[in-house]
C-alpha positions in Angstrom: -18.4 -27.8 -30.8 -14.8 -28.4 -29.5 -13.8 -24.8 -30.4 -16.8 -23.5 -28.5 -15.9 -25.6 -25.4 -12.3 -24.4 -25.5 -13.4 -20.7 -25.8 -15.9 -21.1 -22.8 -13.2 -22.7 -20.7 -10.7 -19.9 -21.7 -13.1 -17.2 -20.7 -14.0 -18.9 -17.4 -10.3 -19.2 -16.5 -9.7 -15.6 -17.4 -12.6 -14.6 -15.2 -11.1 -16.5 -12.2 -7.8 -14.8 -12.7 -9.5 -11.4 -12.7 -11.2 -12.1 -9.3 -8.1 -12.2 -7.2 -8.4 -10.4 -3.9 -6.0 -7.6 -3.1 -6.5 -7.8 0.6 -3.5 -8.5 2.8 -3.5 -9.8 6.4 -2.0 -7.4 9.0 1.4 -8.4 10.3 1.7 -7.3 14.0 0.5 -4.4 16.0 -1.2 -2.5 13.2 1.8 -3.0 10.8 1.0 -4.0 7.2 3.0 -4.4 4.0 1.0 -3.3 0.9 1.7 -2.7 -2.8 -0.2 -0.1 -4.8 -3.9 -0.8 -4.9 -3.8 -3.3 -2.1 -5.7 -3.0 1.1 -5.8 -4.4 4.6 -8.0 -4.1 7.6 -6.2 -3.1 10.8 -8.0 -3.7 14.2 -6.8 -1.2 16.7 -8.4 0.9 19.6 -11.4 -1.4 19.3 -12.1 -0.3 15.7 -11.5 -1.7 12.3 -9.7 0.7 9.8 -9.2 -0.2 6.2 -5.8 1.0 4.8 -5.5 1.1 1.0 -2.4 2.3 -0.9 -3.9 4.4 -3.6 -0.5 5.3 -5.2 3.0 4.3 -4.6 6.0 5.8 -6.4 9.7 5.7 -5.7 12.2 8.1 -7.2 15.0 7.6 -4.7 18.6 7.6 -6.0 19.5 3.9 -6.7 22.3 2.3 -4.8 25.8 2.6 -6.3 24.7 5.7 -8.3 25.6 9.3 -8.0 22.5 11.6 -8.1 22.1 15.3 -7.8 18.9 14.8 -5.7 18.3 12.0 -3.2 14.7 11.5 -4.4 11.7 10.3 -2.5 9.4 7.4 -2.0 5.7 8.6 -1.9 2.7 6.7 -0.7 -0.9 8.0 -0.9 -2.9 6.1 1.7 -6.7 6.0 2.0 -8.0 5.2 5.5 -11.6 4.2 5.9 -13.7 3.4 9.0 -16.5 0.9 9.3 -19.1 3.6 8.8 -17.5 4.9 5.6 -15.6 7.8 7.2 -12.6 8.2 4.9 -9.4 10.2 4.8 -6.6 10.4 2.1 -3.1 11.2 3.3 0.3 11.4 1.6 3.4 10.1 3.3 7.0 10.1 1.9 10.5 9.1 2.7 13.7 10.8 1.5 14.0 14.4 0.5 10.5 15.3 1.8 10.9 13.9 5.3 7.1 13.6 5.9 6.9 9.9 6.9 4.0 10.2 9.4 0.6 11.9 9.8 -2.0 12.4 12.4 -5.4 11.2 11.2 -8.9 10.9 12.7 -11.3 8.2 11.7 -14.7 7.9 13.3 -13.6 10.3 16.0 -10.6 8.2 17.0 -7.2 9.8 16.6 -4.5 7.7 15.0 -0.9 8.0 14.0 0.0 6.6 10.6 3.7 6.0 9.8 5.4 5.0 6.5 8.1 2.8 8.0 9.7 1.8 4.7 9.3 1.3 0.9 11.1 -1.8 -0.3 13.0 -2.9 -2.2 15.3 0.1 -2.2 16.0 1.1 -5.8 18.9 -0.6 -7.6 19.7 -2.1 -10.9 18.8 -5.5 -9.5 15.4 -4.5 -8.2 14.2 -2.3 -11.1 11.5 -4.8 -12.2 10.2 -5.6 -8.7 7.1 -3.9 -7.4 7.5 -1.6 -4.5 5.9 -2.5 -1.1 5.1 0.1 1.6 5.3 -0.9 5.2 2.7 1.1 7.1 2.0 1.3 10.9 -1.3 2.5 12.3 -1.4 3.2 16.1 -3.9 5.0 18.3 -2.7 8.4 19.6 
């Protein structure tokens, strides 16, 4: 009976850990910091737009290293309006120089900017997850 109770408590605790939300509260003026698979709702131009980082990768040359290519930080971002209108866009920093995109969600034009991907790669930050700083503003 004790074993059964311990197993039930273990599975209940495991279930609570799995139910964590990945939503993040917007910082200021449509600026949010998100890790891969996280999302946040940005309220701008009288509308709510959900931003979700579908993919985040960073191949930039680490600090104090010599590289033959400077590399790039890539963020694939899904934007979704309240009615389900969605758009997927890729932004990147570094060698690609495509850090912003014009998007239209629910007939409202926006400007999406990848401001940074932190931390910048180095030996000390190798195990830390990357965070994208995104800014959504109406055009």
